[in-house]
N, C-alpha and C positions, 0 to 999 in steps of 0.2 A: 504494500500500500504506500509506503514511504516513497518509493521510486515513481509510482504513478502520479504522485502529487508534485514531486520535485521536477521531473522531466518537463511537463507542460509549463510549469512556472519558469524554469530556466529558459525555455524556448520563447516565452512571452517577454521576459526581461531582455533577452538578447535581441529580439526583434525590435523592441522599443529602444535599444541602445543603452539601456540602463546598466546592464551588466558590465559593458565596456567602460562606462563612466565610473562605476564603482571601483572596478579594478584599477583604473588609473588614479582615481582620487584616494582610494583606500590603501594603496600600496605604501611602502615606506617613503616618507618624505625626506629628501636630502636635508641634512642639518649642517651647521657650521660650528664646530666645537673649538673654543679657544684653547690654545696649547702653548706652554712656555718652552723655551729651547731645551731645557733638561728633560722635560716630559717628552718632547719630540724625539730626542735620541733614544729614550726608553721605548717609545712606540715603534720606532724603526727596528730596534733590537728584538722586539716581540714578534716581528714578522719574519724572522729568519726561518728558512725552510721553504719560502715562497720567493718567486721573482717579484720584486716590488718596483712599481713605476710611480714616481712622485712628480706630479705636475705642479710647478710653482707659478702662481698667477696673481693677478689683481684686476679689479674692475676698471681701473684707469689705464690698463695695458690693452690696447686694441688687438695686437697680435695674439695675446693670451686668450681673449674672448673668441677670436676667430678660430683658434686651434682647439678650443675646449670640446666641441662636438666630436672631434676625433678621439679625444681621451675617453669620452663616454662610450663611444663605439668600441674602442680598444678594450675597455672593461667588459663590455657585453660579450665580446668574442673570445676573450682569454681567461675570464674568471674561473672557468671549469678546467683550466689547463695549468693550474698552480701559479697564477699571476694575480697579484693584488694591486689595484690602482688606488692611489691616494692623492687628494688634492690639498695643496697648502697655499692658502691665500696670504698675501703680504699686504692686504689692504690695511689702512691706518686704523688700528683698534680704537683710537681715541676719537674717531669720526663715526658717530652712530649711523649717519646716513649711508656712508660707504659700507659699513658692516651689513646694514639691512639690504643694500643693493646687491652685495655679494650673496646673501641668503636667497634673495629673489632669483638671481641669475642661476644659482645651483638648482633651484626648484624648476625653473623653466627648462633647464637642460636635462632634468631627470637624472642627476648625478647621484646614483644609488650606491655610492662607495664612501669610505671615510673622507670627510672634508674638514680640514682644520684651518683655523685662523691663528697666525702667529700673534701671541699675546705678549708682545714686546714692543718697545718703541721701534718704529719702522726703520730708522737708521741702524739701531742696534741689531734688529732682526737681520737686515742685509749683511751686516758684519759677521754675526754669529753663524749665519748660513753660508758665508763665503760667496755671496752673490754680488755680481756687478750689475747685471741686467736680468730682466725677465722678458719673455717667458724663459723658463728653464725646465728641463726634464731630467731627472736623475733616475737611473735604472740600476737596481741592486740585484746581484745574483742570489741564489738560494742560501749561500753562506753569509749573506749580509754585506758583501763587498761591493762598493760602488764600481760598476763596470762601465757605465756610460754617463757622462756629464754633458748633456746636450744643452747648449746655451747660445745666446746671441752676443757673446763678448767680442767676437771678431766680426766687424761689420761686413767683411768680405766673404765670410763663410757662415751663413745662417743655417741652422738645422731645419729639416723638413719633417712632415708627418711620415714620409717614407723612411727617413732615418730612424725615427722612433719605432716604426713598425718592424723594420729589419732587426733592430737590436732586441726587441721584445720576442720576436719569433725565434731568434737564435738562442736566447737564454731559456725560453720555454721548452725548446727541444733538447736542451742539455740534460 
């Protein structure tokens, strides 16, 4: 009897588009968790055993925003292959509007992976993270060793989504 009731109900909801809306709206909502540098190092260490892709970005960085859909797609395609994608926003933690815009951006992108906000003064955050520019993508192997530091430090050699893809594919296959 239970199946006889659920099957027509599911069909009616699907036909009305309600089921799809609920699945999209009721799924996990991307969050932006503040994290201090020491906590960040511990978080990375806790991910040993997996390939880890860290996307460093901010809402004021247009190339970061343009690249982000690729990061979301990368997560979707590799999460079941031992790869963890993490985003690290370096938006100004002292600017509530910037932090809220970062949250809204993550939700619009359906970034269903861990998303962190550096909870440090922005200049100190760049120094502690050893960043000159963003976007930056760091890719760690399963032992926790940084294998790829893809960044825009050299204006004559900018990394591409294909560079990220090749690096992740190679480490996932190891």
